[in-house]
C-alpha positions in Angstrom: -24.4 -24.7 -16.9 -23.9 -23.2 -20.3 -21.1 -20.7 -21.2 -21.2 -17.8 -23.6 -18.6 -15.5 -25.0 -18.7 -12.1 -23.3 -19.2 -9.7 -26.1 -16.7 -9.5 -28.9 -14.0 -11.2 -26.8 -12.6 -14.7 -26.3 -13.7 -14.8 -22.7 -16.4 -17.3 -21.8 -18.6 -16.8 -18.8 -21.4 -18.8 -17.3 -25.0 -17.9 -18.2 -25.6 -17.2 -14.5 -23.3 -14.9 -12.5 -23.1 -14.7 -8.7 -24.0 -11.3 -7.3 -22.5 -10.4 -3.9 -24.1 -7.2 -2.8 -25.5 -8.9 0.3 -22.0 -9.8 1.6 -21.5 -8.0 4.9 -24.4 -5.7 4.2 -27.4 -4.3 6.0 -30.7 -5.8 6.9 -32.2 -3.9 3.9 -30.2 -5.9 1.3 -29.1 -8.9 3.4 -26.4 -9.2 6.0 -24.4 -12.3 4.9 -21.5 -13.2 7.2 -18.2 -14.6 6.0 -18.8 -18.2 6.6 -22.2 -18.1 4.8 -20.7 -16.1 2.0 -17.9 -18.7 1.5 -20.6 -21.5 1.4 -22.6 -19.6 -1.1 -19.5 -19.1 -3.3 -18.7 -22.8 -3.1 -22.2 -23.7 -4.0 -22.2 -21.5 -7.1 -18.7 -22.6 -8.2 -19.8 -26.3 -7.8 -22.8 -25.6 -10.1 -20.6 -24.2 -12.8 -20.8 -20.5 -12.2 -17.4 -18.9 -13.1 -18.1 -15.2 -12.7 -18.6 -13.3 -9.4 -19.8 -9.8 -9.6 -19.1 -7.1 -6.9 -18.2 -3.4 -6.6 -16.0 -1.3 -4.4 -19.0 0.5 -3.1 -20.9 -2.6 -2.0 -20.8 -2.2 1.8 -17.8 0.2 1.5 -15.5 -2.5 0.2 -16.6 -5.3 2.6 -18.1 -7.4 -0.2 -14.7 -7.4 -2.0 -12.9 -8.3 1.2 -15.2 -11.2 1.8 -14.7 -12.5 -1.7 -10.9 -12.2 -1.3 -11.0 -14.3 1.9 -13.3 -16.9 0.3 -11.3 -17.3 -2.9 -7.8 -17.2 -1.3 -8.3 -20.7 0.1 -8.0 -24.1 -1.6 -7.3 -22.7 -5.1 -10.8 -21.2 -5.5 -9.3 -18.1 -7.2 -8.3 -20.2 -10.2 -12.0 -21.4 -10.6 -13.5 -17.9 -10.6 -13.5 -14.7 -12.7 -14.0 -11.5 -10.7 -15.9 -8.5 -11.9 -15.9 -5.4 -9.9 -16.8 -1.7 -10.4 -15.6 1.9 -9.8 -17.4 5.3 -9.9 -19.2 6.0 -6.6 -17.9 7.8 -3.6 -15.3 5.9 -1.5 -14.1 8.7 0.8 -14.6 12.3 1.9 -12.1 13.9 -0.4 -13.0 15.9 -3.5 -11.3 13.2 -5.7 -12.8 10.2 -4.0 -15.6 9.9 -6.5 -16.1 9.8 -10.3 -14.2 8.4 -13.3 -11.1 10.6 -13.3 -7.7 8.9 -13.9 -7.0 9.6 -10.2 -10.0 7.9 -8.8 -10.0 4.9 -11.3 -6.3 4.0 -10.7 -6.5 4.5 -6.9 -9.7 2.4 -6.6 -8.3 -0.3 -8.8 -5.3 -0.7 -6.5 -7.6 -0.7 -3.5 -9.9 -3.3 -5.0 -6.9 -5.6 -5.9 -5.8 -5.5 -2.2 -9.3 -6.2 -0.8 -9.8 -9.0 -3.3 -6.4 -10.5 -2.5 -5.6 -10.9 -6.2 -3.2 -9.6 -8.8 -5.7 -9.0 -11.5 -9.3 -7.9 -12.0 -10.9 -10.0 -14.7 -13.6 -7.5 -15.6 -13.4 -3.9 -14.4 -16.6 -1.9 -15.0 -17.4 1.7 -14.7 -20.4 1.7 -12.5 -22.2 4.8 -13.7 -21.8 7.7 -16.1 -19.6 10.7 -15.0 -20.5 13.7 -17.1 -17.8 15.9 -15.4 -14.8 13.9 -16.5 -13.7 13.8 -20.2 -14.5 10.4 -21.6 -11.0 10.3 -23.1 -9.5 10.5 -19.6 -11.7 7.7 -18.4 -11.0 5.4 -21.3 -7.2 6.1 -21.2 -7.1 5.2 -17.5 -8.9 1.9 -18.1 -6.6 1.2 -21.1 -3.5 1.8 -18.9 -4.7 -0.7 -16.3 -5.1 -3.3 -19.0 -1.7 -2.7 -20.3 -0.2 -2.9 -16.8 -1.8 -6.3 -16.4 -4.0 -5.2 -13.4 -7.2 -5.5 -15.4 -8.0 -8.0 -18.2 -11.2 -6.6 -19.7 -13.3 -3.5 -19.2 -17.0 -2.9 -19.3 -19.6 -0.3 -18.4 -22.8 -0.2 -16.4 -25.9 2.0 -16.4 -24.8 4.0 -19.4 -27.2 5.3 -22.0 -26.8 4.6 -25.7 -25.0 7.8 -26.5 -22.7 7.4 -23.5 -21.6 4.0 -24.8 -21.1 5.4 -28.3 -19.0 8.2 -27.0 -16.8 5.9 -24.9 -16.3 3.4 -27.8 -15.4 6.3 -30.2 -12.8 7.6 -27.7 -11.3 4.2 -27.3 -11.1 3.6 -31.1 -9.6 7.0 -31.7 -6.7 6.2 -29.5 -6.5 2.5 -30.4 -7.3 1.7 -26.8 -9.3 -1.0 -25.1 -13.0 -1.1 -25.8 -15.8 -2.1 -23.5 -16.7 -5.8 -24.0 -19.8 -5.7 -21.9 -22.4 -3.6 -20.3 -24.2 -4.4 -17.0 -27.8 -3.2 -17.2 -31.2 -3.6 -15.5 -33.4 -5.6 -17.9 -36.4 -7.6 -16.8 -39.9 -8.6 -17.8 -41.0 -5.5 -15.8 -38.3 -3.1 -17.1 -37.8 -3.6 -20.8 -36.6 0.0 -21.6 -33.2 -1.4 -22.5 -34.7 -2.7 -25.7 -34.9 0.8 -27.1 -31.2 1.6 -27.2 -29.0 -0.6 -25.0 -29.8 -4.0 -26.5 -29.5 -2.8 -30.1 -26.1 -1.1 -29.4 -24.9 -4.3 -27.7 -25.8 -6.3 -30.8 -24.3 -3.8 -33.2 -21.1 -3.1 -31.3 -20.3 -6.5 -29.9 -21.0 -5.9 -26.2 -22.1 -8.8 -23.9 -25.1 -8.0 -21.7 -25.0 -8.8 -18.0 -28.3 -8.2 -16.2 -28.4 -6.9 -12.7 -31.5 -7.4 -10.4 -33.2 -9.7 -12.9 -36.1 -10.3 -10.5 -36.6 -6.6 -10.0 -35.6 -6.9 -6.3 -37.9 -9.8 -5.8 -41.0 -8.3 -7.5 -40.9 -10.9 -10.2 -40.3 -13.9 -7.9 -44.1 -14.6 -7.6 -44.0 -13.7 -3.9 -45.5 -10.2 -4.5 -49.2 -10.4 -5.5 -52.2 -8.1 -5.7 -53.4 -9.5 -2.4 -50.1 -9.1 -0.5 -46.5 -9.9 -0.3 -43.7 -11.2 2.0 -43.0 -9.7 5.4 -39.4 -9.0 4.6 -37.4 -8.2 1.5 -35.8 -5.3 -0.3 -39.1 -3.7 -1.3 -40.6 -4.2 2.1 -37.7 -2.1 3.3 -38.5 0.8 0.9 -36.2 0.1 -2.0 -36.8 2.4 -5.0 -35.1 0.1 -7.6 -36.8 -0.4 -9.9 -39.5 2.3 -9.9 -43.0 0.9 -10.4 -45.2 3.5 -12.3 -48.0 1.0 -12.9 -48.6 -1.6 -10.3 -51.5 -3.1 -12.2 -49.2 -3.9 -15.1 -46.6 -5.4 -12.8 -49.2 -7.7 -11.3 -50.5 -8.6 -14.8 -46.9 -9.8 -15.6 -46.6 -11.6 -12.2 -49.9 -13.4 -12.9 -48.5 -14.9 -16.2 -45.2 -15.8 -14.5 -47.0 -17.6 -11.7 -49.4 -19.4 -14.1 -46.4 -20.8 -16.1 -44.5 -21.6 -12.9 -47.4 -23.6 -11.5 -47.9 -25.5 -14.8 -44.2 -26.4 -15.0 -43.7 -27.1 -11.3 -41.0 -24.5 -10.8 -40.7 -21.2 -8.9 -41.8 -17.9 -10.4 -38.2 -16.7 -10.0 -37.0 -19.5 -12.3 -39.5 -18.5 -15.0 -38.4 -14.8 -14.9 -34.7 -15.7 -15.0 -35.2 -18.2 -17.9 -37.0 -15.5 -19.9 -34.1 -13.1 -19.4 -31.5 -15.7 -20.4 -33.3 -16.2 -23.7 -33.4 -12.6 -24.7 -31.2 -11.4 -27.7 -27.7 -10.3 -26.7 -27.9 -11.5 -23.1 -24.7 -13.2 -22.0 -25.3 -13.8 -18.3 -27.9 -13.0 -15.6 -26.7 -12.0 -12.1 -28.3 -14.0 -9.3 -28.2 -13.1 -5.6 -29.8 -14.3 -2.4 -30.1 -13.8 1.3 -29.8 -17.5 1.8 -28.4 -20.7 0.3 -32.0 -21.8 -0.5 -32.5 -18.8 -2.7 -29.3 -19.4 -4.5 -30.2 -23.1 -5.1 -33.6 -22.1 -6.5 -32.1 -19.4 -8.8 -29.4 -21.9 -10.0 -32.1 -24.2 -11.3 -33.1 -21.5 -13.9 -30.0 -22.4 -15.9 -31.7 -25.6 -16.9 -35.2 -24.3 -17.5 -36.1 -23.9 -21.2 -39.3 -22.0 -21.9 -41.4 -23.0 -24.8 -42.2 -20.6 -27.7 -45.8 -20.3 -26.4 -44.7 -19.5 -22.9 -42.3 -16.9 -24.2 -45.0 -15.4 -26.4 -47.3 -15.0 -23.3 -44.6 -13.3 -21.3 -43.6 -11.1 -24.2 -47.2 -10.0 -24.8 -48.0 -9.1 -21.2 -44.8 -7.1 -20.7 -44.3 -5.5 -24.2 -43.3 -1.9 -23.8 -45.0 0.9 -25.8 -43.0 2.2 -28.8 -41.4 5.6 -28.2 -40.4 8.0 -31.0 -38.6 7.5 -33.3 -39.3 3.8 -33.1 -43.0 4.0 -34.0 -42.1 6.2 -37.0 -39.5 3.6 -38.1 -42.1 0.9 -37.8 -44.3 2.7 -40.3 -41.7 4.1 -42.7 -38.4 2.1 -42.4 -39.6 -1.4 -42.1 -38.3 -2.3 -45.6 -34.6 -1.7 -44.5 -34.3 -2.7 -40.8 -31.1 -4.4 -39.8 -30.6 -7.2 -37.3 -30.2 -4.9 -34.4 -33.4 -3.0 -35.3 -35.4 -6.2 -35.7 -34.9 -7.3 -32.0 -37.1 -4.4 -31.0 -39.3 -3.7 -34.0 -40.1 -7.0 -35.6 -43.3 -7.7 -33.7 -44.5 -4.1 -34.0 -43.9 -4.2 -37.8 -46.0 -7.4 -38.0 -48.8 -5.7 -36.1 -48.6 -2.6 -38.5 -48.6 -4.7 -41.6 -51.7 -6.6 -40.3 -53.4 -3.2 -39.9 
């Protein structure tokens, strides 16, 4: 297992992160009982994973509770970093949702109790709240860090301008900045390359990827001629949306071809691609079973060749939106490093005519 600095911080995290949404959940996402959750955590820790990701909203706090039970035994807490989140509704009251100071502080205290710990290593705002002043949100997070209840802060599912506004508010008050963002970024969904990857490169944010297999769609199990009998998408999941199934299957065809040639699973190929993208710190893996975790863990050691990456990049390359196609034509003489990650191949195509 390799370890990378999380953004512009001194914190090193494993290139694979353990996701825990299935803990104590429903049949739709996976109903993992406590004993199995503990075994899965031990498996991941034994393979070098040092970051566990959860959220207060995952199964109404049950995921956090199960992590707390698993890590409170035999010194496991000292081996793991815990990342959790706040934003979504956790009660019936008018203030039981959002990113107000009231909700952030109350939920941080509740998460600490459920996790049976004194500190949250990475506290992430789970989604944008356009009704709360960003200054209030950032000040509340800064206070939690100063109180020693939170060590680092991050965001998730923000747009580029949301991140810019949050960082500006933090800088204005000399407060804590986000060191990471958790985003959806896969071979199927590369929209993050327009704004989120460049701003991470420019502002020193580490990237954590959630659902790197697109809910199993990139595992190689879903094909044009059919798919598995059970799974998230069989149950009607809308994440991620699939506007073009033919393109998805074109991507899966390339994944499967590489996987068969290398003697590995399609999931490992898709995960290895994500791990090699610019700015990516860690990829969050999950599973309904120990076997799925073991397969995903093997992706940490899979190194794709330049030719394999070129094939995957080509079949999944997103179309250029404005203003990027215009920049490709007229700004290609003065593109910075953060611009190059998105535009370099398009510029090459433009120059070739």
